[in-house]
KEVEX-568028 format. One record per residue: residue in three letters; x, y, z of N, C-alpha, C in turn. Coordinates in Angstrom, 1 decimal. Layout:
BEGIN
[site ALA [X Y Z] [X Y Z] [X Y Z]]
...
//
This chain:
BEGIN
[site MET [0.8 -1.2 0.0] [0.0 0.0 0.0] [0.9 1.2 0.0]]
[site GLY [0.3 2.3 -0.6] [1.1 3.5 -0.6] [0.8 4.4 0.6]]
[site LEU [1.4 5.6 0.6] [1.2 6.5 1.7] [-0.2 6.8 2.0]]
[site THR [-0.9 7.2 1.0] [-2.3 7.7 1.2] [-3.2 6.5 1.7]]
[site GLU [-3.0 5.3 1.2] [-3.8 4.2 1.6] [-3.5 3.7 3.0]]
[site GLN [-2.2 3.5 3.3] [-1.8 3.0 4.6] [-2.0 3.9 5.8]]
[site PHE [-2.0 5.2 5.5] [-2.1 6.2 6.6] [-3.3 7.1 6.4]]
[site ALA [-4.3 6.6 5.8] [-5.5 7.5 5.4] [-6.1 8.1 6.6]]
[site ASP [-6.1 7.5 7.8] [-6.7 8.0 9.0] [-6.0 9.2 9.6]]
[site ILE [-4.7 9.4 9.3] [-3.9 10.5 9.9] [-3.4 11.4 8.9]]
[site LEU [-3.5 11.1 7.6] [-2.9 11.9 6.5] [-3.8 13.0 6.0]]
[site LYS [-3.3 14.2 5.8] [-4.0 15.3 5.1] [-3.2 15.7 3.9]]
[site ALA [-4.0 16.1 2.9] [-3.3 16.6 1.7] [-3.5 18.1 1.6]]
[site GLN [-2.4 18.8 1.1] [-2.5 20.2 0.9] [-2.9 21.0 2.2]]
[site GLU [-2.2 20.6 3.3] [-2.5 21.2 4.6] [-1.7 22.6 4.7]]
[site PRO [-2.4 23.7 5.0] [-1.6 24.9 5.3] [-0.7 24.8 6.4]]
[site LEU [0.6 25.3 6.2] [1.6 25.2 7.3] [1.8 26.4 8.1]]
[site ALA [1.3 27.6 7.6] [1.5 28.8 8.3] [1.0 28.8 9.7]]
[site PRO [-0.1 28.2 10.0] [-0.6 28.2 11.4] [0.2 27.4 12.4]]
[site TYR [1.1 26.6 11.9] [2.0 25.7 12.7] [3.4 26.3 12.9]]
[site THR [3.6 27.5 12.4] [4.9 28.2 12.6] [4.8 29.5 13.3]]
[site ALA [5.9 29.9 13.9] [5.9 31.2 14.6] [5.7 32.4 13.7]]
[site LEU [6.2 32.3 12.5] [6.1 33.5 11.6] [4.8 33.6 10.9]]
[site GLN [4.0 32.5 10.9] [2.6 32.5 10.4] [2.6 32.9 8.9]]
[site VAL [3.6 32.5 8.1] [3.6 32.7 6.7] [4.0 31.4 6.0]]
[site GLY [3.7 31.4 4.7] [4.1 30.2 3.9] [3.0 29.4 3.3]]
[site GLY [3.3 28.4 2.5] [2.4 27.7 1.8] [1.9 26.4 2.5]]
[site ARG [1.6 25.4 1.6] [1.0 24.2 2.1] [1.9 23.0 2.0]]
[site ALA [1.6 22.0 2.8] [2.4 20.7 2.7] [1.6 19.8 1.7]]
[site GLN [2.4 19.1 0.8] [1.7 18.2 -0.1] [1.0 17.1 0.7]]
[site PHE [1.7 16.6 1.7] [1.1 15.7 2.7] [1.5 16.1 4.1]]
[site PHE [0.6 15.9 5.0] [0.8 16.3 6.4] [0.2 15.2 7.3]]
[site ALA [1.0 14.8 8.3] [0.6 13.7 9.3] [1.1 14.0 10.7]]
[site GLU [0.3 13.6 11.6] [0.6 13.7 13.1] [0.5 12.3 13.6]]
[site PRO [1.6 11.5 13.6] [1.6 10.2 14.1] [1.2 10.1 15.6]]
[site ARG [0.5 9.0 15.9] [0.0 8.9 17.3] [0.9 8.1 18.2]]
[site THR [1.8 7.3 17.6] [2.7 6.4 18.3] [4.1 6.5 17.7]]
[site GLU [5.1 6.0 18.4] [6.4 5.9 17.9] [6.5 4.9 16.7]]
[site GLU [5.7 3.8 16.9] [5.7 2.8 15.8] [5.2 3.4 14.5]]
[site GLU [4.1 4.2 14.6] [3.5 4.9 13.5] [4.5 5.8 12.8]]
[site LEU [5.3 6.5 13.6] [6.3 7.4 13.1] [7.4 6.6 12.3]]
[site GLY [7.9 5.5 12.9] [8.8 4.7 12.2] [8.3 4.1 10.9]]
[site GLN [7.0 3.7 10.9] [6.4 3.2 9.7] [6.3 4.3 8.6]]
[site LEU [6.0 5.5 9.0] [5.9 6.6 8.1] [7.3 6.9 7.4]]
[site LEU [8.3 6.9 8.3] [9.7 7.1 7.8] [10.1 6.0 6.8]]
[site ALA [9.8 4.7 7.2] [10.2 3.6 6.3] [9.5 3.7 5.0]]
[site LEU [8.2 4.0 5.0] [7.5 4.0 3.7] [8.0 5.2 2.8]]
[site CYS [8.2 6.4 3.4] [8.7 7.5 2.7] [10.1 7.2 2.1]]
[site TYR [10.9 6.4 2.8] [12.2 6.0 2.3] [12.1 5.1 1.1]]
[site GLN [11.2 4.1 1.2] [11.0 3.2 0.1] [10.4 3.8 -1.1]]
[site GLU [9.5 4.8 -0.9] [8.9 5.4 -2.1] [9.5 6.7 -2.5]]
[site LYS [10.7 7.0 -1.9] [11.5 8.2 -2.2] [10.6 9.5 -2.1]]
[site ILE [9.8 9.6 -1.0] [9.0 10.8 -0.7] [9.8 11.6 0.3]]
[site PRO [10.0 12.9 0.0] [10.7 13.8 0.9] [10.0 13.8 2.3]]
[site PHE [10.8 13.8 3.3] [10.2 13.8 4.7] [10.8 14.9 5.5]]
[site HIS [9.9 15.7 6.2] [10.2 16.8 7.0] [9.6 16.7 8.4]]
[site VAL [10.3 17.1 9.4] [9.7 17.1 10.7] [9.5 18.5 11.2]]
[site LEU [8.2 18.7 11.7] [7.9 20.0 12.2] [7.7 19.9 13.7]]
[site ALA [8.5 20.6 14.4] [8.4 20.6 15.9] [7.5 21.8 16.3]]
[site ALA [8.0 22.7 17.1] [7.2 23.9 17.5] [7.1 24.9 16.4]]
[site GLY [7.9 24.8 15.3] [7.8 25.8 14.2] [8.4 27.1 14.6]]
[site THR [9.3 27.2 15.6] [9.8 28.5 16.0] [11.0 28.9 15.1]]
[site ASN [11.6 28.0 14.4] [12.8 28.4 13.6] [12.6 27.9 12.1]]
[site VAL [11.4 27.8 11.7] [11.1 27.3 10.3] [10.4 28.4 9.5]]
[site LEU [10.9 28.6 8.3] [10.2 29.5 7.3] [9.8 28.7 6.1]]
[site VAL [8.5 28.6 5.9] [7.9 27.8 4.8] [7.8 28.7 3.6]]
[site ARG [8.3 28.4 2.5] [8.2 29.2 1.2] [6.7 29.2 0.8]]
[site ASP [6.4 30.3 0.1] [5.0 30.5 -0.3] [4.5 29.3 -1.2]]
[site GLU [5.5 28.7 -1.9] [5.2 27.6 -2.9] [4.8 26.3 -2.1]]
[site GLY [5.1 26.3 -0.8] [4.8 25.1 0.0] [5.9 24.1 0.0]]
[site VAL [5.6 22.9 0.5] [6.6 21.9 0.7] [6.2 20.6 0.0]]
[site LEU [7.0 20.0 -0.8] [6.8 18.7 -1.4] [7.1 17.6 -0.5]]
[site GLY [6.3 16.5 -0.6] [6.5 15.4 0.3] [5.7 15.4 1.5]]
[site LEU [6.2 14.7 2.6] [5.4 14.6 3.8] [6.0 15.5 4.9]]
[site VAL [5.2 16.3 5.6] [5.5 17.1 6.8] [4.9 16.3 7.9]]
[site CYS [5.7 15.9 8.9] [5.3 15.2 10.0] [5.4 16.0 11.3]]
[site ARG [4.3 16.2 12.0] [4.3 17.0 13.2] [4.1 16.1 14.4]]
[site LEU [5.1 16.3 15.3] [5.1 15.4 16.5] [4.2 16.1 17.6]]
[site SER [2.9 16.0 17.5] [2.0 16.6 18.5] [1.5 15.7 19.5]]
[site SER [1.6 14.4 19.3] [1.1 13.4 20.3] [1.8 13.5 21.6]]
[site PRO [1.1 13.3 22.7] [1.8 13.3 24.1] [2.9 12.3 24.2]]
[site VAL [2.9 11.2 23.4] [3.9 10.2 23.5] [5.3 10.8 23.2]]
[site PHE [5.3 11.8 22.4] [6.6 12.4 22.0] [7.0 13.6 23.0]]
[site GLN [6.2 13.8 24.0] [6.4 14.9 24.9] [6.8 14.4 26.3]]
[site THR [6.8 13.1 26.5] [7.0 12.5 27.9] [8.4 12.8 28.4]]
[site ILE [8.4 13.2 29.7] [9.7 13.5 30.4] [9.7 12.6 31.6]]
[site THR [10.8 11.8 31.8] [11.0 11.0 33.0] [12.3 11.3 33.7]]
[site THR [12.4 11.1 35.0] [13.6 11.4 35.7] [13.9 10.2 36.6]]
[site GLU [15.2 9.8 36.6] [15.8 8.8 37.5] [17.1 9.2 38.0]]
[site ALA [17.2 9.4 39.3] [18.3 10.0 39.9] [18.6 11.4 39.3]]
[site ASN [19.8 11.6 38.7] [20.1 12.8 38.0] [20.0 12.7 36.5]]
[site ARG [19.4 11.7 36.0] [19.2 11.6 34.6] [17.7 12.0 34.2]]
[site VAL [17.6 12.8 33.2] [16.3 13.3 32.7] [16.2 12.9 31.3]]
[site ARG [15.2 12.1 30.9] [14.9 11.7 29.5] [13.7 12.5 29.0]]
[site ALA [13.9 13.3 28.0] [12.8 14.2 27.5] [12.5 13.8 26.0]]
[site GLY [11.2 13.6 25.7] [10.8 13.3 24.4] [11.1 14.5 23.5]]
[site ALA [11.3 14.2 22.2] [11.7 15.3 21.3] [10.8 16.4 21.2]]
[site ALA [9.5 16.2 21.4] [8.5 17.2 21.3] [8.2 18.0 22.6]]
[site ALA [8.9 17.5 23.6] [8.7 18.3 24.9] [9.3 19.7 24.8]]
[site SER [8.7 20.7 25.3] [9.2 22.0 25.2] [10.4 22.2 26.2]]
[site LEU [11.2 23.2 25.8] [12.3 23.5 26.7] [11.8 23.9 28.1]]
[site THR [10.7 24.6 28.1] [10.1 25.0 29.4] [9.7 23.8 30.2]]
[site GLN [9.1 22.8 29.6] [8.7 21.6 30.3] [9.9 20.9 30.9]]
[site LEU [11.0 20.8 30.1] [12.2 20.2 30.5] [12.8 20.9 31.7]]
[site ILE [12.9 22.2 31.7] [13.4 22.9 32.8] [12.6 22.8 34.1]]
[site GLN [11.3 22.8 33.9] [10.4 22.6 35.1] [10.6 21.3 35.7]]
[site GLU [10.7 20.2 34.9] [10.9 18.9 35.4] [12.2 18.8 36.2]]
[site ALA [13.3 19.3 35.6] [14.6 19.3 36.2] [14.5 20.0 37.6]]
[site CYS [13.9 21.2 37.6] [13.8 22.0 38.9] [13.0 21.2 39.9]]
[site ARG [11.9 20.5 39.5] [11.1 19.8 40.4] [11.9 18.7 41.1]]
[site HIS [12.9 18.2 40.5] [13.8 17.2 41.1] [15.1 17.7 41.6]]
[site CYS [15.2 19.1 41.7] [16.4 19.8 42.2] [17.6 19.4 41.4]]
[site LEU [17.5 19.4 40.1] [18.6 19.2 39.2] [18.9 20.4 38.4]]
[site ALA [20.2 20.8 38.4] [20.6 22.1 37.9] [21.4 21.9 36.6]]
[site GLY [21.5 23.0 35.8] [22.3 23.0 34.6] [21.6 23.7 33.4]]
[site LEU [20.3 23.7 33.4] [19.5 24.2 32.2] [18.9 25.6 32.5]]
[site GLU [19.1 26.2 33.7] [18.4 27.4 34.1] [18.6 28.5 33.1]]
[site SER [19.7 28.6 32.4] [19.9 29.8 31.5] [19.1 29.7 30.3]]
[site LEU [18.4 28.6 30.0] [17.6 28.4 28.8] [16.1 28.8 29.1]]
[site ILE [15.8 29.3 30.3] [14.4 29.6 30.6] [14.0 30.8 29.7]]
[site GLY [12.7 30.6 29.2] [12.2 31.7 28.3] [12.4 31.5 26.9]]
[site LEU [13.2 30.5 26.5] [13.5 30.2 25.1] [12.3 29.3 24.5]]
[site ALA [11.8 29.7 23.4] [10.8 28.9 22.7] [11.4 27.7 22.1]]
[site GLY [10.5 26.7 21.7] [11.0 25.6 21.0] [11.0 24.3 21.8]]
[site THR [11.4 23.2 21.1] [11.3 21.9 21.7] [12.7 21.3 21.9]]
[site VAL [12.8 20.2 22.6] [14.1 19.6 22.9] [14.7 19.1 21.6]]
[site GLY [13.9 18.4 20.7] [14.4 18.0 19.4] [14.8 19.1 18.5]]
[site GLY [14.0 20.1 18.5] [14.4 21.3 17.6] [15.6 22.0 18.1]]
[site ALA [15.9 21.9 19.4] [17.1 22.6 19.9] [18.4 21.9 19.4]]
[site LEU [18.3 20.6 19.1] [19.5 20.0 18.6] [19.9 20.5 17.2]]
[site PHE [18.9 21.0 16.5] [19.2 21.4 15.1] [19.3 22.9 14.9]]
[site CYS [19.6 23.6 16.0] [19.8 25.1 15.9] [21.0 25.4 16.8]]
[site SER [21.2 26.7 17.0] [22.4 27.1 17.8] [22.5 26.6 19.2]]
[site LEU [21.3 26.2 19.8] [21.3 25.7 21.1] [22.1 24.4 21.1]]
[site GLY [22.1 23.7 20.0] [22.8 22.4 20.0] [24.3 22.5 19.5]]
[site ALA [24.8 23.7 19.4] [26.2 23.9 19.0] [27.2 23.4 20.0]]
[site PRO [28.3 22.9 19.7] [29.3 22.4 20.6] [29.6 23.6 21.6]]
[site GLY [29.7 23.2 22.9] [30.0 24.3 23.9] [28.8 25.0 24.4]]
[site SER [27.6 24.8 23.9] [26.4 25.4 24.3] [26.0 24.8 25.6]]
[site THR [25.2 25.6 26.4] [24.6 25.1 27.7] [23.8 23.9 27.4]]
[site PHE [23.0 23.9 26.4] [22.1 22.8 26.1] [22.9 21.5 25.8]]
[site MET [23.9 21.6 25.0] [24.6 20.4 24.5] [25.5 19.9 25.6]]
[site ASN [26.0 20.7 26.5] [26.9 20.3 27.5] [26.3 19.3 28.5]]
[site TRP [25.0 19.3 28.7] [24.4 18.4 29.7] [23.8 17.1 29.0]]
[site ILE [23.9 17.0 27.8] [23.4 15.8 27.1] [24.3 14.6 27.3]]
[site SER [23.7 13.4 27.6] [24.5 12.2 27.7] [24.2 11.3 26.5]]
[site ARG [22.9 11.2 26.1] [22.6 10.3 24.9] [21.4 10.9 24.1]]
[site ILE [21.4 10.5 22.8] [20.4 11.0 21.9] [19.8 9.7 21.2]]
[site GLU [18.5 9.6 21.3] [17.8 8.5 20.6] [17.1 9.1 19.4]]
[site PHE [17.2 8.3 18.3] [16.6 8.9 17.0] [16.2 7.7 16.1]]
[site TYR [15.4 8.1 15.1] [15.1 7.2 14.0] [16.0 7.7 12.8]]
[site ASP [16.5 6.7 12.1] [17.3 7.1 10.9] [16.3 7.2 9.7]]
[site SER [16.8 7.5 8.5] [16.0 7.8 7.4] [15.1 6.6 7.0]]
[site GLN [15.5 5.4 7.4] [14.7 4.2 7.0] [13.8 3.7 8.1]]
[site GLY [13.6 4.6 9.2] [12.7 4.2 10.3] [13.3 3.3 11.3]]
[site ARG [14.6 3.1 11.3] [15.2 2.2 12.3] [15.7 3.0 13.5]]
[site ARG [15.5 2.5 14.7] [15.8 3.1 16.0] [17.3 3.1 16.2]]
[site ASN [17.9 4.2 16.7] [19.3 4.3 17.0] [19.5 5.1 18.3]]
[site SER [20.6 4.9 19.0] [20.9 5.6 20.2] [22.4 5.9 20.2]]
[site VAL [22.8 7.1 20.4] [24.3 7.5 20.4] [24.6 8.4 21.5]]
[site SER [25.8 8.5 21.9] [26.3 9.4 22.9] [26.3 10.8 22.3]]
[site ARG [26.5 11.8 23.2] [26.6 13.2 22.7] [27.8 13.3 21.8]]
[site GLU [28.9 12.7 22.1] [30.1 12.8 21.3] [29.9 12.2 19.9]]
[site GLU [29.1 11.2 19.8] [28.8 10.5 18.5] [27.8 11.2 17.7]]
[site TRP [27.1 12.1 18.2] [25.9 12.7 17.6] [26.1 13.3 16.2]]
[site ASP [27.1 14.1 16.1] [27.4 14.8 14.8] [27.6 13.8 13.7]]
[site ASN [28.5 12.8 13.9] [28.7 11.8 12.9] [27.5 11.0 12.6]]
[site ALA [26.7 10.7 13.6] [25.5 9.9 13.4] [24.5 10.6 12.6]]
[site ALA [24.3 11.9 12.9] [23.3 12.8 12.1] [23.7 12.9 10.7]]
[site ALA [25.0 13.0 10.4] [25.5 13.1 9.0] [25.3 11.7 8.3]]
[site ALA [25.6 10.6 9.0] [25.6 9.3 8.3] [24.2 8.9 8.1]]
[site HIS [23.2 9.2 8.9] [21.8 8.7 8.8] [20.8 9.8 8.4]]
[site ALA [21.3 10.9 8.0] [20.4 12.0 7.7] [19.4 11.6 6.6]]
[site PRO [18.2 12.1 6.6] [17.6 12.9 7.7] [17.3 12.0 8.9]]
[site VAL [17.4 12.5 10.0] [17.0 11.8 11.2] [15.9 12.5 11.9]]
[site VAL [15.1 11.7 12.7] [14.1 12.2 13.6] [14.4 11.9 15.0]]
[site VAL [14.6 12.9 15.8] [15.0 12.7 17.2] [13.8 12.1 17.9]]
[site ARG [14.0 11.0 18.7] [12.9 10.4 19.6] [13.0 11.0 21.0]]
[site ALA [14.2 11.1 21.5] [14.3 11.6 22.9] [15.8 12.0 23.2]]
[site VAL [16.0 12.8 24.2] [17.3 13.2 24.6] [17.4 13.0 26.1]]
[site GLU [18.5 12.4 26.5] [18.8 12.1 27.9] [19.9 13.1 28.4]]
[site PHE [19.6 13.7 29.5] [20.5 14.7 30.1] [21.0 14.2 31.4]]
[site LEU [22.3 14.5 31.7] [22.9 14.1 33.0] [23.2 15.4 33.7]]
[site LEU [22.3 15.7 34.7] [22.3 17.0 35.4] [23.0 16.9 36.8]]
[site GLU [23.1 18.1 37.4] [23.8 18.1 38.7] [22.8 18.4 39.8]]
[site PRO [22.8 17.6 40.9] [21.9 17.9 42.0] [22.3 19.3 42.7]]
[site ASP [21.3 20.0 43.1] [21.5 21.3 43.8] [20.3 21.6 44.6]]
[site ASP [20.4 22.5 45.5] [19.3 22.9 46.4] [18.3 23.8 45.6]]
[site ALA [17.0 23.6 45.9] [16.0 24.3 45.2] [16.1 25.8 45.2]]
[site GLU [16.5 26.4 46.3] [16.6 27.8 46.4] [17.7 28.4 45.5]]
[site SER [18.8 27.7 45.3] [19.9 28.2 44.4] [19.4 28.1 43.0]]
[site ILE [18.7 27.0 42.6] [18.2 26.9 41.3] [17.2 28.0 41.0]]
[site LEU [16.3 28.2 41.9] [15.2 29.3 41.7] [15.9 30.7 41.5]]
[site ARG [16.9 30.9 42.3] [17.6 32.2 42.1] [18.2 32.4 40.7]]
[site ARG [18.8 31.4 40.2] [19.4 31.4 38.9] [18.3 31.5 37.8]]
[site LEU [17.2 30.8 38.0] [16.0 30.9 37.1] [15.5 32.3 37.0]]
[site ARG [15.3 33.0 38.2] [14.8 34.4 38.2] [15.7 35.3 37.5]]
[site ARG [17.0 35.2 37.7] [18.0 36.1 37.1] [17.9 35.9 35.5]]
[site ALA [17.9 34.6 35.1] [17.9 34.3 33.7] [16.6 34.8 33.0]]
[site TRP [15.5 34.6 33.8] [14.2 35.1 33.2] [14.1 36.6 33.1]]
[site ILE [14.6 37.3 34.1] [14.6 38.8 34.0] [15.5 39.2 32.8]]
[site ALA [16.6 38.6 32.6] [17.5 39.0 31.5] [16.9 38.7 30.2]]
[site ARG [16.2 37.5 30.1] [15.5 37.2 28.9] [14.4 38.1 28.5]]
[site LEU [13.6 38.5 29.5] [12.5 39.4 29.2] [13.0 40.8 28.8]]
[site ALA [14.1 41.2 29.2] [14.7 42.5 28.9] [15.1 42.6 27.5]]
[site CYS [15.5 41.5 26.8] [16.1 41.6 25.5] [15.3 40.9 24.4]]
[site GLN [14.6 39.8 24.7] [14.0 39.1 23.6] [12.7 39.8 23.1]]
[site PRO [12.3 39.5 21.9] [11.1 40.1 21.3] [9.8 39.7 22.1]]
[site PHE [8.8 40.6 22.0] [7.6 40.3 22.7] [7.0 39.0 22.3]]
[site PHE [6.4 38.2 23.2] [5.8 36.9 22.9] [4.7 37.0 21.9]]
[site VAL [4.0 38.1 21.8] [2.8 38.3 21.0] [3.2 38.5 19.5]]
[site GLN [4.5 38.8 19.3] [5.0 39.1 17.9] [5.2 37.8 17.1]]
[site ARG [5.1 37.9 15.8] [5.5 36.9 14.9] [6.9 37.0 14.7]]
[site THR [7.7 36.2 15.3] [9.2 36.4 15.3] [9.9 35.1 15.2]]
[site ALA [11.2 35.2 14.7] [12.1 34.1 14.6] [13.5 34.5 14.6]]
[site LYS [14.4 33.7 15.2] [15.8 34.0 15.2] [16.4 33.8 13.8]]
[site ILE [17.3 34.6 13.4] [17.8 34.6 12.0] [19.1 33.8 11.8]]
[site PHE [20.1 34.3 12.5] [21.5 33.8 12.2] [22.2 33.1 13.4]]
[site HIS [23.1 32.3 13.1] [24.1 31.8 14.1] [25.0 33.0 14.5]]
[site GLU [25.3 33.1 15.8] [26.2 34.1 16.2] [27.6 33.8 15.7]]
[site PRO [28.2 34.8 15.0] [29.6 34.5 14.5] [30.5 34.4 15.7]]
[site ARG [31.4 33.4 15.6] [32.4 33.2 16.7] [33.2 34.4 17.0]]
[site GLY [33.2 34.9 18.2] [34.0 36.0 18.6] [33.6 37.4 18.2]]
[site LEU [32.4 37.4 17.6] [31.9 38.7 17.1] [30.5 39.0 17.6]]
[site SER [30.1 40.2 17.6] [28.7 40.6 18.0] [27.9 40.9 16.8]]
[site LEU [26.7 40.2 16.7] [25.9 40.5 15.5] [25.4 42.0 15.6]]
[site GLU [25.0 42.4 16.8] [24.5 43.8 16.9] [25.5 44.8 16.4]]
[site ARG [26.8 44.6 16.7] [27.9 45.5 16.3] [28.0 45.4 14.8]]
[site LEU [28.0 44.2 14.2] [28.1 44.1 12.8] [26.9 44.8 12.1]]
[site PHE [25.7 44.7 12.6] [24.6 45.4 12.0] [24.7 46.9 12.1]]
[site GLU [25.3 47.4 13.2] [25.5 48.8 13.4] [26.5 49.3 12.3]]
[site GLN [27.6 48.5 12.2] [28.6 48.9 11.2] [28.1 48.9 9.8]]
[site ALA [27.1 48.0 9.5] [26.5 47.9 8.2] [25.3 48.9 8.0]]
[site GLY [25.0 49.6 9.1] [23.8 50.5 9.0] [22.5 49.9 8.9]]
[site VAL [22.3 48.6 9.4] [21.1 47.9 9.2] [20.4 47.6 10.6]]
[site ARG [20.9 48.1 11.7] [20.4 47.8 13.0] [18.9 48.0 13.1]]
[site HIS [18.3 48.9 12.4] [16.9 49.2 12.5] [16.2 49.0 11.1]]
[site MET [16.8 48.0 10.4] [16.3 47.8 9.0] [14.8 47.3 9.0]]
[site ARG [14.1 47.8 8.0] [12.7 47.5 7.8] [12.4 47.5 6.3]]
[site LEU [11.8 46.4 5.8] [11.4 46.4 4.4] [9.9 45.9 4.4]]
[site GLY [9.0 46.8 4.0] [7.6 46.4 4.0] [7.1 45.9 5.3]]
[site ASN [6.7 44.6 5.3] [6.1 44.0 6.5] [7.1 43.3 7.4]]
[site VAL [8.4 43.4 7.1] [9.4 42.7 7.8] [10.4 43.7 8.4]]
[site ALA [10.8 43.5 9.7] [11.8 44.3 10.3] [12.6 43.6 11.3]]
[site LEU [13.7 44.1 11.7] [14.5 43.6 12.8] [13.8 44.0 14.1]]
[site SER [13.9 43.1 15.1] [13.3 43.4 16.4] [14.1 44.5 17.1]]
[site GLU [13.4 45.4 17.7] [14.1 46.5 18.4] [14.8 46.0 19.7]]
[site ARG [14.3 44.9 20.2] [14.9 44.3 21.5] [16.1 43.4 21.2]]
[site ASP [16.0 42.6 20.2] [17.1 41.7 19.8] [17.3 41.7 18.3]]
[site PRO [18.5 42.3 17.9] [18.7 42.4 16.4] [18.8 41.1 15.6]]
[site ASN [18.9 40.0 16.4] [19.0 38.7 15.7] [17.7 38.1 15.5]]
[site TYR [16.6 38.8 15.8] [15.2 38.3 15.5] [14.6 39.2 14.5]]
[site LEU [13.9 38.6 13.6] [13.0 39.4 12.7] [11.6 39.3 13.1]]
[site VAL [10.8 40.3 12.8] [9.4 40.4 13.2] [8.6 40.7 12.0]]
[site VAL [7.6 39.9 11.7] [6.7 40.1 10.6] [5.4 40.6 11.0]]
[site GLN [4.8 41.4 10.1] [3.5 42.0 10.4] [2.4 41.1 9.7]]
[site PRO [1.2 41.1 10.1] [0.1 40.4 9.4] [0.0 40.9 8.0]]
[site GLY [-0.1 39.9 7.1] [-0.2 40.3 5.7] [1.2 40.0 5.0]]
[site ALA [2.2 39.7 5.7] [3.5 39.5 5.1] [3.5 38.1 4.4]]
[site THR [4.4 38.0 3.5] [4.5 36.7 2.7] [5.9 36.1 3.0]]
[site ALA [6.1 34.9 2.8] [7.4 34.2 2.9] [8.4 34.9 1.9]]
[site ARG [7.9 35.2 0.8] [8.8 35.9 -0.2] [9.4 37.2 0.3]]
[site GLU [8.5 38.0 1.1] [9.0 39.2 1.7] [10.1 38.9 2.7]]
[site VAL [9.9 37.9 3.5] [10.8 37.5 4.6] [12.2 37.1 3.9]]
[site LEU [12.1 36.3 2.9] [13.3 35.8 2.2] [14.1 37.0 1.6]]
[site HIS [13.4 37.9 1.0] [14.0 39.1 0.4] [14.7 39.9 1.5]]
[site PHE [14.0 40.1 2.6] [14.6 40.8 3.8] [15.9 40.2 4.2]]
[site ILE [15.9 38.9 4.4] [17.1 38.2 4.8] [18.2 38.3 3.8]]
[site GLU [17.9 38.2 2.5] [18.9 38.3 1.5] [19.5 39.7 1.5]]
[site GLN [18.7 40.7 1.6] [19.2 42.1 1.7] [20.1 42.4 2.9]]
[site LEU [19.6 41.8 4.0] [20.4 42.0 5.3] [21.7 41.3 5.2]]
[site ARG [21.8 40.1 4.7] [23.1 39.4 4.6] [24.0 40.1 3.6]]
[site HIS [23.4 40.6 2.5] [24.2 41.3 1.5] [24.8 42.6 2.0]]
[site ARG [24.0 43.4 2.8] [24.6 44.6 3.3] [25.6 44.4 4.4]]
[site VAL [25.4 43.4 5.2] [26.4 43.1 6.2] [27.7 42.6 5.6]]
[site TYR [27.7 41.8 4.6] [28.9 41.3 3.9] [29.5 42.5 3.2]]
[site GLU [28.8 43.4 2.5] [29.3 44.5 1.8] [30.1 45.4 2.7]]
[site HIS [29.6 45.6 3.9] [30.3 46.6 4.8] [31.3 46.0 5.8]]
[site THR [31.1 44.7 6.1] [32.0 44.1 7.1] [32.8 42.8 6.6]]
[site CYS [32.5 42.4 5.4] [33.1 41.2 4.8] [32.8 39.9 5.6]]
[site GLN [31.7 40.0 6.5] [31.3 38.8 7.3] [30.1 38.1 6.6]]
[site SER [30.3 36.8 6.3] [29.2 36.1 5.7] [28.4 35.4 6.9]]
[site LEU [27.2 35.8 7.0] [26.3 35.3 8.1] [25.7 33.9 7.7]]
[site GLN [25.7 33.0 8.7] [25.1 31.7 8.5] [23.7 31.6 9.1]]
[site LEU [22.7 31.2 8.3] [21.4 31.1 8.8] [21.2 30.1 9.9]]
[site GLU [20.5 30.5 10.9] [19.9 29.6 11.9] [18.5 29.2 11.5]]
[site LEU [17.8 30.1 10.9] [16.4 29.9 10.5] [16.4 28.8 9.4]]
[site THR [15.6 27.8 9.5] [15.5 26.7 8.5] [14.4 27.1 7.5]]
[site ILE [14.8 27.0 6.2] [13.9 27.4 5.1] [13.5 26.2 4.4]]
[site TRP [12.2 26.0 4.3] [11.6 24.9 3.5] [11.1 25.4 2.2]]
//
């Protein structure tokens, strides 16, 4: 059986993707599914591999820009509670890929486990964090990871250590993260709460308002300040039509209702061009474009 026959009860055709993303722009998915179990997810992956159907995973949609033309293949959204489960044993915390970073931090704090406090207030999921700057070597997020469980492109389950992750992701790409295990440090509740409050206050002071349609744009260049680069290029307060840089954090763009993905892409291209023209720095996208 093909995709539409085998998964008729969970499959949708030509599903609009804008409502599932932070930017609220973009086109439709050729096919869209929300698997109910891990087994169903593995079967979807295996069938897409066999039939050479492009496969995409949509988490919280905080760092995805969908083109106006839409996405070919299957977009899989991990919305089922089975992908959000968090369990704790001693100082080990295992979080499902679709669990939010907020849920992860709350569970760690509830068991008096420290290490992730500086991530408070960041949007997104545990799985999504592995594929953006949070997952970069040396980051707070990555430093506490002990193991990563994932499905490879053929729907087979795998588990690797943090040190093996980069090679595994390259060898088995595309991969779908199942869960991430963290090895945290016990600490007293009062100390953890103090650090959480400080991190939360700092986050509120600089990040864009939660009500805005916003997304992070670039990876931070090593040893450089994006804000300073933008100032040197004269783009710190850049605005084009319905798209602008956030006044609070220059590495976030904000879109107004009525914006299109094409406008966002044009804005990013112009921004990168002007920064390179004035500073000779080539900025690498953190935002994923479909």
